[in-house]
N, C-alpha and C positions, 0 to 999 in steps of 0.2 A: 755305535754311528756318534758325533758327536753333536753336544748339547750347551745350548745356554739358554736357558729356564731366568729370566725376569720375578720378582717376586713387591710386594710394598708399595704398587700404588693405591690409589684413592685420591680420595672432597678430603679437601685440608682446608681452614679458611688462612683469609692470607696473616704471616708473623707466625706459623704454626710451623710443624717441624715435622719429616715423614723418613722414615728410612730402605730407602731399595734394599734387593741382595740381586744376582746375578751369581745361580750354581754351575757351575761346569760340570761339564763328564766327557774322554770323548776321543780327550786331546792329555798331552799332558801343560795342563795350568800354571806350573808352573817355572815357564819357559816363552808363555807368550807374556807381552803387554795389554793388558785392559782397559776398558777405553769405556766411558760410556756417551753418547747422541741422544739426543733429543731431539724430538721433528714436533712442529706444531702444525693443526691446519693453514696450510699457504704457504708454509715456510719448508728449509731446505732444510737439511736435518744437518747439525752442525753439534762440531764433541764439547762437552763437554770440563770429562776432567777422564786422563788421563794416568796411571800408575805401573810403573818397569816389572820383570817381570824380578829382580832378586835385586837390584839398590833400593825400590820403589821408592824410586825417582820419584816424584808430582807433579803434574801441568790441568792448569782449569779456564778453561773463557774467561773472563775479564766480567762479563757480568753475573761469573757464581760467586768467585774470590771471598774467602774471607766469611759466606754463610754455606760453601758446601763442603764433606768434607769425601775423601776419596782413600777407599782402603782397600788389605787383600786377607783373605789367610790361606795359605795354598796348602797346608792339611785340611784344613772345607773345601781346596777349590773351590772360594767363595769370592767373589769381589762387591765391595759392601758400594753404597753411594749414601753417608752420610747429610740430609738439606736442612740446612733452617730458616730462618725469615722466608717462609717462604713468599715469595707475589702474585699475585695473581697472570707475573712474564709467562713467567717458569709453569704453565700449564701445558701439560706437549706427552708425547709420550713417547716413553726413553726408554730407550737398547743399551743393549752390556754387546759390548762384539772384543770380539780375541783374535789380535798380531805380534803373525812373530813374524819375520823377512816378509815373503810372502804371501805368507797366507793366510786368512782370518777364517774367519763364525761371528753372524752373524745373535741375536736372539729373537727372538719374537718378539717383547716393550711389556712395560707396564705402564697401564697411566694413568699419571700424577692430574689430579682438578686439582687451582687452587684457587677459590669464590666465596663471597660471604652469603 
């Protein structure tokens, strides 16, 4: 069955870094656009970054541009989110999403907390 398993979240101080990973299985990973979303308590889920399936075009939310980098390894069926210069407002649960036309899958998320 389809699985998206996020990892790498945790507690980090402001200005620190984390690298999130999302391991995929059960579908043709290389054919899907992969995205990271986040949802903070009381807020709507928002797109953080996305990367297309073959050309690897990337797109970022304005709030993370220049600090976060999305990448993928199609040989490992994994997408990454490198997060640098973290701020308290980056605190949220981060979700991985796979999309291909009308077909999509979500992971369960990993918690990122930025606090001193």
